[in-house]
PAVO-472097 format. One record per residue (C-alpha): y, x, z; residue in three letters; residue number from 1. Coordinates in pm, 1 decimal. Example, Ala and Ser with C-alpha at 12.3 -4.5 7.8 and 13.67 -1.06 7.14 Angstrom:
BEGIN
<north -450.0; east 1230.0; up 780.0; rest ALA; nr 1>
<north -106.0; east 1367.0; up 714.0; rest SER; nr 2>
***
This chain:
BEGIN
<north -2854.9; east 2297.2; up 1187.6; rest MET; nr 1>
<north -3000.0; east 1967.2; up 1019.5; rest GLY; nr 2>
<north -3221.0; east 1911.7; up 1392.8; rest TYR; nr 3>
<north -3252.9; east 1581.0; up 1528.5; rest SER; nr 4>
<north -3490.0; east 1437.6; up 1777.4; rest ALA; nr 5>
<north -3588.5; east 1079.1; up 1762.2; rest VAL; nr 6>
<north -3771.1; east 831.1; up 2021.9; rest THR; nr 7>
<north -3961.6; east 587.3; up 1818.7; rest THR; nr 8>
<north -4076.7; east 212.3; up 1927.5; rest GLY; nr 9>
<north -4432.8; east 381.1; up 2041.8; rest GLN; nr 10>
<north -4261.2; east 640.4; up 2264.1; rest PHE; nr 11>
<north -4321.3; east 931.3; up 2041.9; rest VAL; nr 12>
<north -4044.3; east 1186.7; up 2056.6; rest ARG; nr 13>
<north -4033.0; east 1316.4; up 1717.9; rest ILE; nr 14>
<north -3840.8; east 1703.2; up 1709.3; rest HIS; nr 15>
<north -3723.3; east 1748.4; up 1303.0; rest GLN; nr 16>
<north -3504.3; east 1971.0; up 1126.5; rest LYS; nr 17>
<north -3381.1; east 1896.8; up 756.6; rest SER; nr 18>
<north -3433.7; east 2040.5; up 494.3; rest ALA; nr 19>
<north -3192.8; east 2287.8; up 303.3; rest THR; nr 20>
<north -3036.7; east 2298.5; up -2.3; rest LEU; nr 21>
<north -3233.9; east 2569.2; up -89.2; rest ALA; nr 22>
<north -3596.2; east 2396.5; up 1.6; rest ASP; nr 23>
<north -3507.2; east 2103.4; up -203.8; rest ARG; nr 24>
<north -3375.7; east 2261.6; up -462.4; rest ALA; nr 25>
<north -3710.5; east 2502.4; up -488.5; rest LEU; nr 26>
<north -3915.4; east 2180.4; up -489.8; rest ALA; nr 27>
<north -3730.1; east 1999.7; up -772.6; rest LEU; nr 28>
<north -3754.9; east 2321.4; up -977.2; rest GLY; nr 29>
<north -4133.4; east 2355.3; up -895.5; rest ILE; nr 30>
<north -4145.3; east 1928.3; up -1012.5; rest ASP; nr 31>
<north -3935.4; east 1980.5; up -1328.3; rest PHE; nr 32>
<north -4173.2; east 2269.6; up -1427.4; rest LEU; nr 33>
<north -4457.6; east 2044.8; up -1403.1; rest ILE; nr 34>
<north -4333.4; east 1736.1; up -1570.1; rest VAL; nr 35>
<north -4193.3; east 2015.7; up -1840.2; rest SER; nr 36>
<north -4588.9; east 2160.6; up -1849.7; rest LEU; nr 37>
<north -4743.9; east 1826.0; up -1852.9; rest TYR; nr 38>
<north -4475.1; east 1713.1; up -2181.6; rest ILE; nr 39>
<north -4532.9; east 2012.2; up -2409.9; rest THR; nr 40>
<north -4938.8; east 2019.6; up -2294.2; rest GLY; nr 41>
<north -4968.6; east 1692.4; up -2409.6; rest GLY; nr 42>
<north -4795.1; east 1692.1; up -2713.2; rest LEU; nr 43>
<north -4988.6; east 2015.9; up -2833.3; rest TYR; nr 44>
<north -5306.9; east 1826.4; up -2744.0; rest LEU; nr 45>
<north -5201.9; east 1505.0; up -2926.1; rest LEU; nr 46>
<north -5086.1; east 1725.1; up -3209.3; rest LYS; nr 47>
<north -5418.1; east 1885.3; up -3201.0; rest LYS; nr 48>
<north -5633.2; east 1558.9; up -3241.9; rest MET; nr 49>
<north -5373.7; east 1448.2; up -3502.2; rest TYR; nr 50>
<north -5424.7; east 1733.0; up -3716.7; rest ASP; nr 51>
<north -5778.7; east 1683.3; up -3693.7; rest HIS; nr 52>
<north -5794.0; east 1324.2; up -3716.3; rest SER; nr 53>
<north -5954.9; east 1246.4; up -3391.9; rest TRP; nr 54>
<north -5658.0; east 1017.5; up -3296.8; rest ALA; nr 55>
<north -5370.0; east 896.1; up -3413.5; rest ARG; nr 56>
<north -5168.0; east 759.0; up -3098.1; rest PRO; nr 57>
<north -4937.2; east 468.6; up -3133.9; rest SER; nr 58>
<north -4564.4; east 497.3; up -3054.3; rest ASP; nr 59>
<north -4668.0; east 324.1; up -2732.5; rest THR; nr 60>
<north -4904.0; east 576.2; up -2604.9; rest VAL; nr 61>
<north -4648.0; east 874.9; up -2681.4; rest TYR; nr 62>
<north -4372.3; east 631.1; up -2505.5; rest PHE; nr 63>
<north -4612.1; east 564.9; up -2179.5; rest ILE; nr 64>
<north -4738.8; east 923.0; up -2195.6; rest LEU; nr 65>
<north -4412.6; east 1110.5; up -2256.8; rest PHE; nr 66>
<north -4145.8; east 892.9; up -2157.9; rest ALA; nr 67>
<north -4243.8; east 663.4; up -1823.4; rest LEU; nr 68>
<north -4473.7; east 873.1; up -1714.1; rest ILE; nr 69>
<north -4234.1; east 1162.3; up -1650.9; rest PRO; nr 70>
<north -3975.8; east 935.5; up -1537.8; rest ILE; nr 71>
<north -4173.7; east 774.1; up -1327.7; rest PHE; nr 72>
<north -4287.8; east 1101.9; up -1153.9; rest TYR; nr 73>
<north -4064.9; east 1114.3; up -835.0; rest PHE; nr 74>
<north -4109.1; east 760.4; up -759.8; rest LEU; nr 75>
<north -4481.5; east 768.2; up -792.4; rest ILE; nr 76>
<north -4577.4; east 1043.9; up -630.6; rest PHE; nr 77>
<north -4375.5; east 1021.0; up -270.8; rest GLU; nr 78>
<north -4493.9; east 659.6; up -289.0; rest ILE; nr 79>
<north -4883.2; east 721.0; up -293.2; rest PHE; nr 80>
<north -4879.5; east 1068.0; up -102.0; rest THR; nr 81>
<north -4680.8; east 1038.6; up 174.1; rest ASN; nr 82>
<north -4317.1; east 1110.6; up 82.5; rest GLY; nr 83>
<north -4398.6; east 1392.3; up -142.2; rest GLN; nr 84>
<north -4402.4; east 1532.0; up -453.7; rest THR; nr 85>
<north -4615.1; east 1842.5; up -601.8; rest ILE; nr 86>
<north -4289.5; east 2036.4; up -565.6; rest GLY; nr 87>
<north -4229.1; east 1942.4; up -165.3; rest LYS; nr 88>
<north -4561.1; east 1963.4; up -78.6; rest ARG; nr 89>
<north -4524.3; east 2336.6; up -221.1; rest VAL; nr 90>
<north -4231.3; east 2375.7; up -28.3; rest MET; nr 91>
<north -4374.4; east 2185.9; up 263.1; rest ARG; nr 92>
<north -4119.7; east 1938.5; up 327.5; rest ILE; nr 93>
<north -4143.9; east 1541.5; up 336.4; rest ARG; nr 94>
<north -3915.7; east 1246.2; up 282.0; rest VAL; nr 95>
<north -3875.2; east 1024.9; up 575.9; rest VAL; nr 96>
<north -3664.1; east 734.6; up 716.9; rest MET; nr 97>
<north -3432.4; east 823.6; up 942.8; rest LYS; nr 98>
<north -3626.4; east 717.9; up 1301.0; rest ASP; nr 99>
<north -3884.1; east 909.9; up 1149.8; rest SER; nr 100>
<north -4106.6; east 637.1; up 993.6; rest THR; nr 101>
<north -4256.9; east 639.6; up 634.0; rest PRO; nr 102>
<north -4025.2; east 501.1; up 395.0; rest PRO; nr 103>
<north -4046.6; east 179.3; up 257.7; rest THR; nr 104>
<north -4096.6; east 129.0; up -124.7; rest PHE; nr 105>
<north -3735.5; east -36.4; up -132.6; rest GLY; nr 106>
<north -3640.4; east 311.2; up 24.3; rest ALA; nr 107>
<north -3828.3; east 512.3; up -218.7; rest TYR; nr 108>
<north -3682.0; east 239.6; up -509.0; rest LEU; nr 109>
<north -3323.6; east 296.0; up -383.2; rest LEU; nr 110>
<north -3343.8; east 730.3; up -361.4; rest ARG; nr 111>
<north -3534.7; east 710.8; up -714.6; rest TRP; nr 112>
<north -3280.8; east 470.7; up -897.1; rest ILE; nr 113>
<north -3007.3; east 713.3; up -779.3; rest ILE; nr 114>
<north -3146.2; east 1014.0; up -822.4; rest MET; nr 115>
<north -2981.1; east 1063.3; up -1178.3; rest PRO; nr 116>
<north -2664.5; east 1016.2; up -1028.3; rest ILE; nr 117>
<north -2720.2; east 1284.6; up -763.2; rest ASP; nr 118>
<north -2877.9; east 1529.3; up -1020.4; rest VAL; nr 119>
<north -2765.0; east 1472.0; up -1375.1; rest PHE; nr 120>
<north -2434.3; east 1212.3; up -1444.7; rest ILE; nr 121>
<north -2240.4; east 1387.7; up -1213.8; rest THR; nr 122>
<north -2311.0; east 1732.4; up -1230.6; rest GLY; nr 123>
<north -2525.2; east 1767.9; up -902.2; rest GLY; nr 124>
<north -2272.7; east 1591.2; up -667.0; rest LEU; nr 125>
<north -2613.6; east 1505.3; up -488.6; rest GLY; nr 126>
<north -2600.9; east 1921.8; up -398.2; rest ALA; nr 127>
<north -2273.7; east 1877.3; up -203.7; rest ILE; nr 128>
<north -2348.9; east 1592.7; up -18.4; rest PHE; nr 129>
<north -2691.5; east 1779.1; up 86.3; rest ILE; nr 130>
<north -2461.2; east 2056.6; up 211.2; rest VAL; nr 131>
<north -2203.1; east 1867.1; up 379.2; rest CYS; nr 132>
<north -2382.6; east 1593.3; up 558.8; rest THR; nr 133>
<north -2537.7; east 1654.1; up 895.3; rest LYS; nr 134>
<north -2933.5; east 1604.9; up 811.2; rest HIS; nr 135>
<north -2861.3; east 1749.9; up 436.5; rest HIS; nr 136>
<north -2902.5; east 1392.4; up 255.7; rest GLN; nr 137>
<north -2795.6; east 1335.6; up -104.0; rest ARG; nr 138>
<north -2633.2; east 1017.6; up -189.3; rest LEU; nr 139>
<north -2985.7; east 840.8; up -248.8; rest GLY; nr 140>
<north -3077.3; east 938.9; up 113.4; rest ASP; nr 141>
<north -2782.3; east 814.8; up 243.0; rest LEU; nr 142>
<north -2823.7; east 438.0; up 56.2; rest ALA; nr 143>
<north -3181.6; east 432.8; up 142.8; rest ALA; nr 144>
<north -3182.0; east 573.1; up 476.2; rest GLY; nr 145>
<north -3399.7; east 834.0; up 435.0; rest THR; nr 146>
<north -3403.1; east 1209.3; up 507.4; rest ILE; nr 147>
<north -3623.1; east 1537.7; up 362.3; rest VAL; nr 148>
<north -3748.2; east 1714.8; up 699.9; rest ILE; nr 149>
<north -3939.1; east 2040.7; up 692.2; rest LYS; nr 150>
<north -4288.0; east 1988.2; up 771.7; rest GLU; nr 151>
<north -4358.6; east 2284.4; up 998.3; rest GLN; nr 152>
<north -4063.8; east 2166.8; up 1218.6; rest ASN; nr 153>
<north -4249.4; east 1802.0; up 1224.2; rest PHE; nr 154>
<north -4360.6; east 1812.8; up 1568.3; rest LYS; nr 155>
<north -4468.6; east 1532.2; up 1751.4; rest HIS; nr 156>
<north -4541.8; east 1518.6; up 2121.3; rest LEU; nr 157>
<north -4719.0; east 1207.4; up 2247.2; rest HIS; nr 158>
<north -4581.2; east 1065.6; up 2599.9; rest ILE; nr 159>
<north -4911.9; east 872.1; up 2646.7; rest ASN; nr 160>
<north -4792.6; east 580.1; up 2895.3; rest LEU; nr 161>
<north -5081.0; east 338.4; up 2730.9; rest ASP; nr 162>
<north -5191.6; east 331.7; up 3110.8; rest GLU; nr 163>
<north -4869.0; east 163.9; up 3190.7; rest PHE; nr 164>
<north -4793.6; east -143.5; up 3171.5; rest ASN; nr 165>
<north -4434.8; east -268.1; up 2942.9; rest TYR; nr 166>
<north -4123.5; east -241.7; up 3148.0; rest LEU; nr 167>
<north -4065.7; east -594.1; up 3296.7; rest SER; nr 168>
<north -3643.3; east -722.3; up 3173.1; rest HIS; nr 169>
<north -3610.4; east -698.1; up 3563.0; rest ASP; nr 170>
<north -3758.8; east -347.8; up 3600.9; rest TYR; nr 171>
<north -3561.2; east -166.3; up 3858.4; rest GLN; nr 172>
<north -3608.1; east 271.9; up 3842.3; rest PRO; nr 173>
<north -3702.0; east 457.7; up 4186.7; rest THR; nr 174>
<north -3567.5; east 764.9; up 4062.3; rest TYR; nr 175>
<north -3276.5; east 775.1; up 3836.4; rest PRO; nr 176>
<north -3291.0; east 1151.8; up 3826.9; rest GLN; nr 177>
<north -3541.3; east 1107.5; up 3609.6; rest ALA; nr 178>
<north -3341.5; east 1014.3; up 3300.3; rest ALA; nr 179>
<north -3242.8; east 1431.5; up 3342.1; rest ASP; nr 180>
<north -3588.6; east 1534.7; up 3215.9; rest LEU; nr 181>
<north -3664.7; east 1647.5; up 2904.7; rest SER; nr 182>
<north -3918.3; east 1494.2; up 2637.1; rest LEU; nr 183>
<north -4107.1; east 1862.3; up 2718.6; rest GLU; nr 184>
<north -4164.2; east 1843.7; up 3065.6; rest GLN; nr 185>
<north -4239.7; east 1479.5; up 3100.2; rest VAL; nr 186>
<north -4493.7; east 1590.2; up 2824.6; rest ASP; nr 187>
<north -4613.0; east 1803.9; up 3113.7; rest ILE; nr 188>
<north -4623.5; east 1555.0; up 3382.0; rest ILE; nr 189>
<north -4862.1; east 1305.0; up 3110.2; rest SER; nr 190>
<north -5116.4; east 1570.3; up 3025.7; rest ARG; nr 191>
<north -5135.6; east 1650.3; up 3398.6; rest THR; nr 192>
<north -5193.1; east 1320.4; up 3506.3; rest LEU; nr 193>
<north -5482.6; east 1309.3; up 3227.4; rest ASP; nr 194>
<north -5637.9; east 1618.7; up 3313.8; rest ASP; nr 195>
<north -5967.9; east 1622.2; up 3458.7; rest ILE; nr 196>
<north -5984.5; east 2012.8; up 3556.0; rest LYS; nr 197>
<north -5866.7; east 2089.3; up 3909.5; rest ASN; nr 198>
<north -5644.0; east 1777.0; up 3889.1; rest ARG; nr 199>
<north -5577.0; east 1705.9; up 4264.2; rest HIS; nr 200>
<north -5388.7; east 2094.8; up 4282.5; rest LYS; nr 201>
<north -5240.6; east 2070.8; up 3961.9; rest ARG; nr 202>
<north -5090.4; east 1748.9; up 4066.4; rest ILE; nr 203>
<north -4984.1; east 1832.1; up 4400.2; rest GLU; nr 204>
<north -4767.7; east 2167.0; up 4239.9; rest ARG; nr 205>
<north -4634.9; east 1985.5; up 3948.5; rest LEU; nr 206>
<north -4485.4; east 1704.3; up 4214.6; rest ALA; nr 207>
<north -4361.8; east 1951.1; up 4427.8; rest ASN; nr 208>
<north -4249.0; east 2105.9; up 4128.4; rest LYS; nr 209>
<north -4065.4; east 1818.0; up 3993.7; rest VAL; nr 210>
<north -3905.2; east 1712.7; up 4370.7; rest CYS; nr 211>
<north -3737.0; east 2045.0; up 4389.6; rest SER; nr 212>
<north -3599.0; east 2071.4; up 3969.1; rest THR; nr 213>
<north -3474.8; east 1695.7; up 4029.2; rest LEU; nr 214>
<north -3416.8; east 1752.2; up 4406.8; rest HIS; nr 215>
<north -3623.2; east 1451.3; up 4543.7; rest ILE; nr 216>
<north -3699.1; east 1397.1; up 4856.9; rest THR; nr 217>
<north -4086.0; east 1271.3; up 4821.2; rest LEU; nr 218>
<north -4151.9; east 924.7; up 5031.1; rest ASP; nr 219>
<north -4437.0; east 1008.7; up 5289.5; rest SER; nr 220>
<north -4584.8; east 663.7; up 5184.2; rest GLY; nr 221>
<north -4628.3; east 753.8; up 4867.0; rest GLU; nr 222>
<north -4889.1; east 976.9; up 4677.5; rest SER; nr 223>
<north -4792.0; east 1285.2; up 4476.3; rest TYR; nr 224>
<north -4991.9; east 1082.6; up 4168.0; rest GLU; nr 225>
<north -4768.7; east 776.2; up 4238.0; rest GLU; nr 226>
<north -4487.7; east 944.7; up 4247.3; rest PHE; nr 227>
<north -4562.1; east 1122.4; up 3919.9; rest LEU; nr 228>
<north -4650.2; east 785.1; up 3760.8; rest LYS; nr 229>
<north -4300.2; east 661.1; up 3923.1; rest SER; nr 230>
<north -4128.8; east 917.6; up 3683.5; rest ILE; nr 231>
<north -4317.8; east 875.0; up 3435.0; rest LEU; nr 232>
<north -4243.5; east 460.0; up 3416.8; rest ARG; nr 233>
<north -3864.9; east 580.9; up 3526.8; rest ASP; nr 234>
<north -3811.2; east 806.4; up 3237.4; rest TYR; nr 235>
<north -3945.8; east 551.5; up 3001.5; rest GLN; nr 236>
<north -3686.7; east 276.3; up 3140.3; rest TYR; nr 237>
<north -3396.5; east 525.3; up 3090.6; rest TYR; nr 238>
<north -3463.2; east 655.2; up 2771.8; rest ALA; nr 239>
<north -3550.1; east 295.0; up 2599.3; rest LEU; nr 240>
<north -3211.2; east 204.7; up 2773.9; rest GLU; nr 241>
<north -3072.3; east 487.6; up 2534.5; rest GLU; nr 242>
***
């Protein structure tokens, strides 16, 4: 299905769904339509200007306006609009690195250079790769390490562990069962600890629920809050170890 989940270095889990061939084809069609309208409209205006002797553009101006700008359209838009062309924005898709970070200039440049091979030179070989690869990547994406994702499925679940110190190299987890928690469950624990309203009752109920789910016997000398914090630290340890 093209789904993937990534835990970033900032301890943010990102669930994402890769854009399909149809999404990307429609976005590309919109972009080509925009470029075509730009060239047609620009040439028409320049012809009017030329006919009325308002201006007589040089060959250099023609080259810049109707060769360089259309050629660099995809590269310029993706770099300056965070991985989106106009077509991608309309289709709500975006280019990101495989770890969900913004692409580097080199990544944008590489996928742009290979785009003619994907689309024109090979007669659409990139479409075959989009269909056959797990994350729907064309050749340019595979070379650059990028994927195109659907924005509506680009969900960030921030695990707020700023209150904890980074784990030391010799850190020993207390509850190995924490590795079995889902990110959504960890997010609930984190938000409960951050909540102020009815805090103590909610923490107690949640701690008991976690103990029941993970089959943990809570140490009588450990408070519910400290237990949940330990669970979060242990989850962080196992997540980073993975």
